[in-house]
C-alpha positions in Angstrom: 3.3 -37.0 43.4 2.5 -34.3 40.9 -0.9 -34.3 39.6 -2.2 -32.0 36.9 -5.6 -31.4 37.3 -7.9 -30.8 34.3 -11.4 -28.8 35.4 -14.4 -29.2 32.7 -16.3 -25.8 32.6 -19.9 -26.7 31.5 -20.3 -23.1 30.3 -21.3 -23.3 26.1 -19.1 -20.9 24.2 -20.2 -20.4 20.6 -20.1 -24.5 19.2 -18.3 -26.4 21.9 -17.5 -26.7 25.5 -14.5 -24.6 27.3 -11.6 -26.4 29.3 -9.6 -24.5 31.7 -6.1 -25.6 32.4 -4.5 -24.7 35.8 -1.3 -23.3 36.3 1.8 -25.5 35.5 4.7 -25.0 37.5 7.6 -23.3 35.4 5.0 -21.6 33.3 3.0 -18.2 34.4 -0.5 -17.8 33.3 -1.3 -20.2 31.3 -4.8 -20.1 31.2 -5.5 -21.7 27.6 -9.5 -21.3 26.8 -10.0 -24.2 24.4 -13.5 -24.9 22.8 -13.8 -28.3 21.8 -16.2 -28.6 19.1 -19.1 -31.8 19.5 -19.1 -33.8 16.3 -21.6 -30.7 14.6 -20.7 -29.6 11.0 -19.2 -26.4 10.9 -21.9 -23.6 9.5 -21.4 -22.2 6.0 -18.4 -20.0 5.5 -18.3 -16.5 4.8 -16.0 -15.5 2.6 -14.0 -12.2 3.2 -13.0 -9.7 0.8 -9.3 -9.4 0.6 -7.6 -5.7 1.0 -6.2 -4.7 -2.3 -2.2 -4.2 -2.1 -0.6 -1.1 -4.1 1.8 -2.1 -7.0 5.0 -0.4 -6.4 8.3 -1.4 -6.9 10.2 -0.7 -3.3 13.1 1.9 -3.9 16.6 0.5 -3.8 18.1 4.3 -3.6 19.9 4.7 -0.1 18.9 7.7 2.0 15.4 8.0 -0.1 11.6 6.6 0.0 8.8 7.6 -2.2 5.5 8.5 -0.4 4.0 8.0 -4.0 3.8 4.3 -3.4 0.2 4.7 -2.6 -2.9 7.2 -3.4 -3.8 10.1 -0.9 -5.7 8.8 2.5 -6.2 10.3 5.9 -6.1 8.9 9.3 -9.6 8.8 11.4 -10.2 11.2 13.6 -10.0 8.7 16.5 -6.3 7.9 15.8 -3.2 10.0 15.4 0.3 9.6 14.2 3.1 11.9 14.9 6.1 11.9 12.0 9.4 12.3 13.4 11.2 10.1 11.2 13.9 10.8 8.6 13.7 12.5 5.2 10.6 14.5 5.5 12.9 17.3 3.4 12.8 14.9 0.4 9.4 15.8 -0.1 8.1 18.9 1.7 9.4 21.5 -0.8 7.2 20.0 -3.3 4.4 19.6 -1.5 4.3 20.3 2.2 0.9 18.8 3.3 1.9 15.3 1.4 2.7 14.1 4.9 -0.6 14.4 6.1 -2.1 12.8 3.4 0.0 9.8 3.7 -1.3 8.6 6.8 0.3 10.9 9.4 -1.6 13.5 11.3 1.1 15.3 13.1 4.6 16.2 12.9 7.2 16.9 15.7 8.6 20.3 15.9 12.2 19.3 14.5 10.5 18.5 11.5 8.4 21.4 10.8 8.8 23.8 8.0 10.5 27.1 9.3 8.7 30.1 9.5 5.8 28.6 7.8 4.7 25.8 10.3 6.8 26.8 13.3 8.4 30.4 13.7 12.3 29.9 14.6 13.9 33.3 14.2 12.8 35.2 17.4 9.6 36.3 17.8 7.4 36.2 14.7 5.8 39.2 13.3 2.9 40.6 14.5 -0.3 38.6 13.2 1.6 35.3 11.9 0.4 31.8 12.9 1.5 28.7 11.7 -0.5 27.0 8.9 -0.2 23.7 11.3 -3.8 23.3 13.1 -3.2 22.3 16.8 -3.8 18.5 16.4 -1.0 18.4 13.7 1.5 19.5 16.6 3.7 17.4 18.5 7.0 17.8 20.5 9.2 15.6 22.3 11.1 17.0 25.0 14.2 15.5 25.6 16.5 15.3 28.5 18.8 18.2 27.6 16.0 20.5 28.2 16.1 19.8 31.9 19.6 19.2 32.2 21.4 21.6 29.9 18.5 24.6 29.7 17.8 24.6 33.6 20.9 23.0 34.9 19.1 19.8 36.3 21.6 17.0 37.0 18.8 14.9 37.8 17.7 14.9 34.1 20.7 12.5 33.9 21.6 10.7 37.0 18.3 10.2 38.9 20.2 9.6 42.3 20.6 13.2 42.3 16.8 13.3 43.0 17.1 14.3 47.0 19.5 17.4 45.8 16.5 18.5 42.9 14.8 21.7 43.7 11.0 21.8 42.9 10.9 25.5 43.2 12.4 28.2 44.7 11.3 29.2 48.0 10.5 33.1 48.5 13.2 34.9 50.7 10.5 37.2 52.6 13.8 39.7 53.6 14.5 39.9 49.8 11.6 40.8 47.6 14.1 42.0 45.0 15.9 38.4 44.9 16.2 36.7 41.5 14.0 33.6 41.0 16.5 30.3 40.6 15.6 28.8 37.3 17.5 25.8 38.4 14.3 24.3 39.3 11.8 21.8 38.2 9.2 24.1 38.3 10.9 26.5 35.7 11.9 23.9 33.6 8.3 22.6 33.7 6.5 25.8 33.7 8.3 27.6 30.8 7.0 24.7 28.4 4.2 27.3 28.0 6.2 29.2 25.8 6.4 27.2 23.1 2.7 28.8 21.7 5.0 31.8 20.7 6.3 29.4 17.7 2.8 29.2 16.0 1.8 32.9 16.6 -1.1 31.8 19.0 -0.3 32.4 22.6 -3.3 33.1 24.8 -3.7 36.1 27.0 -2.4 34.0 29.6 0.3 31.8 27.9 -0.3 28.5 27.5 1.6 25.8 25.4 -0.2 25.2 22.0 1.1 21.8 21.0 -1.1 19.2 20.3 1.0 16.6 22.3 3.9 16.8 24.0 5.9 13.5 24.7 8.8 13.5 27.5 11.8 11.7 26.5 14.1 12.1 29.6 14.8 8.4 30.3 16.3 8.8 33.6 13.4 6.8 35.2 15.9 3.7 36.7 16.9 4.5 39.8 17.9 2.8 43.4 15.1 1.3 45.5 16.2 3.9 48.2 15.4 6.8 46.0 12.0 5.7 44.8 10.0 8.1 46.5 12.1 11.3 45.9 11.8 10.1 41.8 8.1 9.7 42.4 7.7 13.0 43.9 9.8 15.0 41.0 7.8 13.1 38.5 4.2 13.6 39.7 5.5 17.4 40.3 6.8 17.8 36.6 3.9 16.5 34.8 1.5 18.2 37.2 3.0 21.2 36.6 3.4 21.1 32.5 -0.2 20.3 32.5 -1.1 23.4 34.5 0.8 25.4 31.7 -0.7 24.0 28.4 -3.9 24.3 26.7 -7.2 22.0 27.4 -6.3 20.4 24.2 -2.8 19.6 24.8 -2.0 16.0 25.7 0.9 15.2 27.9 2.8 11.9 28.3 6.2 10.2 28.4 8.4 7.2 27.0 8.6 5.9 30.6 7.6 5.2 33.3 5.3 2.5 30.9 3.1 0.2 33.6 4.8 -2.7 32.0 7.8 -2.8 29.8 8.5 -6.6 28.2 11.7 -5.3 25.9 10.7 -6.9 23.1 10.4 -10.6 24.7 6.7 -11.0 25.4 6.8 -14.0 27.9 4.2 -15.3 29.5 5.4 -14.2 32.7 4.4 -10.4 31.2 0.9 -11.5 31.3 0.6 -11.6 35.2 3.0 -8.6 35.9 2.2 -6.0 38.2 2.3 -2.1 37.5 5.5 -0.1 37.1 6.4 1.5 40.6 6.8 4.9 38.7 3.3 5.1 37.3 1.3 3.9 40.2 3.5 5.3 43.6 1.8 8.4 45.1 3.8 11.4 46.0 4.8 11.9 49.7 6.7 14.4 51.7 10.2 13.3 52.7 12.7 14.7 55.3 13.8 17.5 53.1 11.2 17.5 50.0 8.9 20.3 51.5 12.1 22.8 52.0 13.0 22.0 48.4 9.5 23.2 47.2 7.5 20.1 47.0 3.8 21.2 47.4 1.5 19.5 49.5 -1.6 19.4 46.7 0.5 16.4 45.1 0.4 14.2 47.8 -1.2 11.2 47.5 -1.4 11.7 43.8 0.9 9.7 41.3 2.5 10.4 37.5 -0.3 8.0 36.5 -3.0 10.2 37.5 -1.8 13.2 35.6 -0.7 11.6 32.2 -3.0 12.1 29.2 -1.8 8.9 27.6 0.8 5.7 28.3 3.3 4.8 26.2 3.8 1.2 25.8 5.7 -0.4 22.9 9.2 -2.0 21.8 12.2 -1.0 19.7 13.1 -4.0 17.5 16.8 -5.3 17.6 18.3 -7.3 14.6 17.4 -11.1 15.8 13.9 -9.8 15.3 14.4 -9.4 11.7 16.3 -12.6 11.6 14.5 -15.1 9.4 17.0 -17.9 9.5 19.3 -18.3 12.2 17.8 -17.1 15.4 14.7 -19.3 16.9 11.7 -17.2 17.5 9.0 -19.6 19.4 10.5 -20.2 22.6 9.0 -18.3 25.5 12.0 -16.5 26.0 12.6 -15.9 22.2 12.2 -12.8 20.5 9.5 -12.4 18.0 8.5 -9.6 15.9 4.8 -9.6 16.3 4.3 -11.3 19.8 6.4 -8.2 21.0 4.2 -5.7 18.9 0.7 -7.4 20.4 2.0 -8.4 23.6 3.1 -5.0 24.6 -0.4 -4.0 24.2 -2.3 -6.7 25.5 -0.6 -6.5 29.0 -0.9 -2.7 29.1 -4.3 -2.4 27.9 -5.1 -4.8 31.1 -3.4 -2.5 33.5 -4.4 1.2 32.5 -7.6 2.4 30.5 -5.5 5.4 29.5 -4.8 5.8 25.7 -1.9 4.3 24.4 0.8 5.8 21.8 3.5 3.6 20.8 6.9 5.0 19.7 7.7 3.3 16.4 11.1 3.0 15.0 11.5 0.6 11.9 15.5 -0.1 12.1 17.3 -2.0 15.3 18.2 0.0 17.9 21.5 -0.4 19.4 22.0 -2.9 21.7 24.6 -5.8 22.7 22.5 -8.4 20.9 24.2 -9.9 17.6 24.5 -7.3 14.7 22.5 -4.6 16.8 25.5 -2.7 17.7 24.5 -0.1 14.7 21.0 0.8 13.7 21.6 -0.2 9.9 19.2 -3.2 9.6 16.0 -2.3 8.4 12.6 -4.2 9.1 11.8 -6.5 6.5 9.2 -5.7 4.3 6.3 -7.9 6.1 7.3 -6.9 9.2 7.2 -3.0 8.4 3.9 -3.3 6.7 2.9 -5.5 9.5 3.6 -2.9 12.1 1.3 -0.4 9.9 -1.7 -2.8 10.4 -1.4 -5.3 13.2 -0.8 -2.2 15.9 -4.0 -0.7 15.0 -6.2 -4.5 16.1 -5.1 -3.9 19.4 -7.3 -0.7 20.0 -4.4 1.7 20.4 -5.0 5.1 20.1 -1.7 6.6 18.5 1.7 6.3 17.2 5.1 8.3 17.4 7.0 7.4 14.1 10.7 8.2 15.4 14.2 7.8 13.5 17.5 9.1 14.9 17.9 10.8 11.6 16.4 14.1 10.2 17.2 15.3 6.7 18.2 12.8 4.3 20.4 13.3 0.9 20.2 10.6 -1.7 22.6 8.5 -3.2 25.7 9.6 -1.6 28.9 7.7 -1.2 29.2 5.0 1.6 31.2 6.7 4.4 34.8 6.1 4.6 34.6 5.3 8.5 33.5 1.6 8.8 31.3 2.6 12.2 29.1 5.0 10.0 28.5 2.5 7.3 24.9 1.4 6.9 23.7 4.7 8.7 21.7 7.9 7.7 21.9 8.6 4.1 23.8 5.1 3.6 20.4 3.3 4.9 17.9 1.2 2.4 14.7 3.4 3.4 12.2 1.1 1.6 10.6 -0.1 5.0 9.6 3.4 5.5 7.4 2.5 2.1 6.1 -0.8 3.2 5.1 1.0 6.3 3.3 3.4 4.9 1.8 0.8 2.1 0.2 -1.3 5.5 -1.2 2.1 6.8 -2.8 2.7 3.6 -4.2 -0.6 3.0 -5.5 -0.3 6.7 -7.1 3.1 6.9 -7.6 4.0 3.1 -10.0 1.5 2.9 -11.3 0.3 6.5 -11.2 4.1 7.9 -15.1 3.9 8.7 -14.4 1.1 10.7 -12.7 3.2 13.4 -15.2 5.4 14.2 -15.1 5.1 18.1 -17.7 2.4 18.2 -15.4 -0.7 17.0 -14.7 -3.5 19.1 -11.3 -5.0 19.0 -11.2 -8.6 20.2 -7.7 -9.2 20.6 -6.8 -12.4 22.4 -10.6 -12.8 22.2 -10.1 -13.7 18.5 -11.4 -17.5 18.3 -9.3 -19.5 15.8 -9.0 -23.3 14.7 -6.1 -24.6 13.3 -7.7 -28.3 12.6 -10.7 -27.6 10.3 -13.0 -26.4 13.1 -12.3 -29.3 15.3 -11.1 -27.2 18.4 -11.3 -23.7 18.9 -8.6 -21.2 20.5 -8.6 -17.7 21.8 -4.6 -17.1 22.6 -3.1 -14.2 23.7 -0.2 -13.1 21.6 2.6 -15.2 23.9 1.0 -18.3 23.2 0.5 -18.0 19.6 4.1 -17.3 19.6 5.2 -20.8 21.8 2.4 -22.7 19.7 4.1 -21.5 16.2 0.5 -20.9 14.9 -0.5 -18.0 12.6 -1.4 -15.0 13.9 -5.1 -13.6 13.6 -6.6 -10.4 15.0 -10.1 -8.7 14.7 -12.0 -5.7 14.7 -15.7 -6.1 14.7 -18.0 -3.0 14.1 -21.7 -3.6 13.5 -22.2 -6.2 11.1 -19.0 -5.7 9.8 -15.7 -7.8 10.8 -12.1 -6.9 9.8 -9.3 -9.4 10.0 -5.6 -9.2 9.9 -3.7 -12.5 9.8 0.0 -13.6 8.9 2.3 -16.8 9.9 5.5 -14.7 11.1 8.9 -15.6 9.7 6.7 -17.7 7.5 8.6 -19.4 4.1 8.0 -18.1 0.7 6.8 -22.0 -0.2 5.1 -22.3 2.9 1.3 -22.2 3.3 -0.7 -22.3 6.1 -4.5 -22.4 7.2 -6.7 -21.0 10.0 -10.3 -20.9 10.5 -11.7 -17.6 12.6 -15.3 -17.4 14.0 -17.3 -14.8 15.6 -20.3 -16.4 17.6 -21.6 -13.6 19.7 -24.2 -10.7 19.7 -26.6 -12.8 17.4 -23.6 -13.2 14.5 -22.4 -16.7 12.7 -19.6 -15.7 11.5 -17.1 -18.5 9.9 -14.5 -18.6 7.6 -11.0 -19.7 6.6 -7.9 -18.2 5.7 -5.2 -19.4 3.6 -1.7 -17.4 4.2 1.2 -17.7 2.1 4.9 -17.4 3.5 4.9 -14.4 5.8 2.0 -12.1 3.8 0.2 -9.9 6.0 -3.6 -10.7 4.9 -6.0 -7.8 5.7 -10.0 -8.8 4.7 -13.4 -7.6 5.5 -16.8 -9.1 5.7 -20.4 -8.9 6.6 -21.5 -11.1 9.1 -24.6 -13.2 8.6 -27.2 -13.6 11.5 -27.7 -16.8 13.8 
């Protein structure tokens, strides 16, 4: 006989008792804290001050977007967003600094202004220096740096790890022997020359980018090859760290501690860390002969990385409001994916989180996802610029597969190229920047390092205050209720809320409370359609 036991925990939580549900077969990590309010009136409600919206008409021009849909604002010093998107060329000639007054705090080297922000014509003239501060410089190091420039086939095929040289082993009989540049040491250590591009090399050359993002994408490998792969990744990041300035932060798109691949399933919350992040380096039968040093033995990639990069690219079904189901455990859901990826990974490592974000669908085998021609709908683009920051994340790498844009071009004759590059509508950029503006223009003071991110502890009621729930992102998805997240800083509370995929004629109500640390805050939100609500209040004391 199957028996579902219900355990009543008599600990008082806020205004009610907490029930703890045990694990149910087929549903992992089901713990659902539910406080049941006794017959007791809800305290007086506090009205939130809604955050203004900028009034703008989204562009309809292809290959174009405006940054003037909002006024000037800057990112708090505690956060970072690197621009590696499309179309900086649309605005940089008129105002090179505008991008830094529209929420972005750094720019990838591929989007920098030649010979002003980065020197590209050989060695710079004596005394020349970049106008960019170090914190404004980012560099995505792709697979081709290792594969093409240094002949490391491993960068494309991880199964070649056991054939890869760490560094040249000196030949004591031939002092004139040339250094073998086809080694991981050379590929990693020669990144120090990046300082030449900015004219500020120290006496002992060190890379002076603010951020280095590795995008090798060769992390998948056979089980028997894992130790060799671990050794190379650990050696690579340690060597890079030894050749960059103390202010340079280094991380990689992979490995991540857990990749939900955009699904946000209940089982994600019980996931173990990815092996390539945590596995310690060990000498193998051939690694010492190939130059692996003993000083990395016992260390892991995660020991050396400055930040982790959990995040997810969207596919077309995530943007589909009409035909795709979104509320099953295995269903794709834009906001559950965005929040869930952070909720899972923040528990697996305390290291700072910087997510890659792209406002178009990535290419996949899923319906309508063969090309990257579908932009994020307005609420999703704006919501990415708001909800992500309620997780306590440190930064974003804002990316696109296109660089320069030329507006108003005719559609390509090749059907395979239609909807790509200049043929896209980039209004999604405007909605994304609008989200950043709403959050940081009006509430940047809350992100001063003293804020508390409630995440799954955001306490909500969907029945007028009778019962209260603290749901993770997957539970919000599967219960098909409004998503609410909150940040508390002193007596200030900032709340973001939305009903994902809500229809324009729908209204959803939700109550939110914060009854900790001497505060007695209750409020009610009425959400229209899929609007991204943002509001702030001063909380009353108990």
